C-alpha positions as CSV (number, residue, x, y, z in Angstrom):
1,M,15.4,-65.3,-69.4
2,K,18.0,-63.2,-71.0
3,L,18.5,-59.6,-69.7
4,L,19.4,-56.9,-72.2
5,P,21.5,-53.9,-71.2
6,G,18.4,-51.7,-71.2
7,H,16.7,-53.9,-68.6
8,L,19.6,-53.4,-66.2
9,C,19.1,-49.7,-65.9
10,F,15.5,-50.3,-64.8
11,A,16.5,-52.9,-62.2
12,G,17.7,-50.2,-59.8
13,I,14.6,-48.1,-60.3
14,Q,12.4,-51.0,-59.4
15,G,14.2,-51.6,-56.2
16,I,13.9,-47.9,-55.2
17,A,10.2,-47.9,-56.1
18,M,9.6,-51.0,-53.9
19,W,11.4,-49.3,-51.0
20,W,9.6,-46.1,-51.5
21,F,6.1,-47.6,-51.4
22,S,6.8,-50.1,-48.6
23,K,7.8,-47.7,-46.0
24,G,5.0,-48.6,-43.6
25,K,3.2,-46.4,-41.1
26,R,4.8,-43.3,-39.8
27,K,6.0,-43.6,-36.2
28,E,4.5,-40.9,-34.0
29,I,6.3,-39.2,-31.1
30,W,3.7,-40.5,-28.6
31,D,4.3,-44.1,-29.7
32,E,7.9,-44.0,-28.6
33,N,8.9,-45.7,-25.4
34,I,9.9,-43.5,-22.5
35,Q,12.8,-44.5,-20.4
36,W,11.6,-43.7,-16.9
37,P,12.5,-41.8,-14.8
38,I,12.7,-38.6,-16.7
39,G,12.9,-35.2,-15.1
40,D,10.0,-32.7,-14.9
41,I,11.6,-30.4,-17.5
42,E,12.1,-33.2,-20.0
43,A,8.6,-34.5,-19.4
44,A,7.2,-31.0,-20.1
45,H,9.2,-30.8,-23.3
46,R,7.9,-34.1,-24.4
47,I,4.3,-33.0,-23.7
48,R,4.8,-29.9,-25.7
49,D,6.3,-31.9,-28.6
50,I,3.3,-34.3,-28.5
51,C,0.9,-31.3,-28.5
52,R,2.6,-29.7,-31.5
53,S,2.6,-33.0,-33.4
54,A,-1.1,-33.6,-32.8
55,A,-2.2,-30.0,-33.4
56,D,-3.1,-30.8,-37.0
57,S,-5.3,-33.7,-36.0
58,A,-7.0,-31.6,-33.3
59,E,-7.7,-28.9,-35.8
60,K,-9.2,-31.4,-38.2
61,V,-11.3,-33.1,-35.5
62,G,-12.6,-29.7,-34.4
63,G,-13.5,-28.8,-38.0
64,F,-15.4,-32.1,-38.6
65,A,-17.8,-31.3,-35.7
66,D,-20.2,-29.3,-37.9
67,R,-20.3,-31.6,-40.9
68,P,-23.0,-34.2,-41.3
69,D,-20.6,-36.8,-42.8
70,S,-18.1,-36.3,-40.0
71,K,-18.3,-39.9,-38.7
72,K,-16.7,-41.5,-41.8
73,N,-14.1,-38.8,-42.5
74,N,-12.4,-38.3,-39.2
75,T,-11.9,-41.7,-37.7
76,Y,-8.1,-41.7,-38.3
77,E,-7.7,-38.2,-37.1
78,T,-9.8,-38.8,-34.0
79,E,-7.9,-41.9,-33.0
80,R,-4.6,-40.1,-33.6
81,Y,-5.7,-37.1,-31.5
82,E,-7.0,-39.4,-28.7
83,R,-3.8,-41.4,-28.5
84,A,-1.7,-38.3,-28.3
85,A,-3.9,-36.8,-25.6
86,K,-3.8,-40.0,-23.5
87,V,0.0,-40.2,-23.6
88,A,0.4,-36.5,-22.8
89,M,-1.9,-36.8,-19.8
90,E,-0.1,-39.9,-18.6
91,I,3.2,-38.0,-18.7
92,A,1.6,-34.9,-17.1
93,I,0.4,-36.9,-14.1
94,K,3.9,-37.9,-13.3
95,I,5.3,-34.3,-13.2
96,S,5.7,-33.3,-9.5
97,D,5.9,-29.5,-10.0
98,D,2.3,-28.1,-10.4
99,L,3.3,-24.9,-12.2
100,L,5.5,-26.8,-14.7
101,R,2.7,-29.3,-15.3
102,D,0.1,-26.6,-15.9
103,S,2.4,-24.7,-18.3
104,A,3.2,-27.9,-20.2
105,V,-0.5,-28.9,-20.9
106,R,-1.7,-25.4,-21.4
């Protein structure tokens, strides 16, 4: 196969397009490994970050409750919200200061 000069300019675009579409799934903050031990303040910050990141899923899951076709539409959002809540609660259990824990999960 012989390449013409016009084909060379599209070779770079094809590589970019392949990279763009093969990014894979987005890594969520609650899927990151935690290097224990972490302090209570750092744990509270992590819980708040998780809650902020999952707020859109929580809003969507709450909005799906009234709809009759809610089962098929919110599977991804429900799983995402439940994973975030589980990790946040696991971190909260390990916070020793009761007031800090309460303010982090509030």
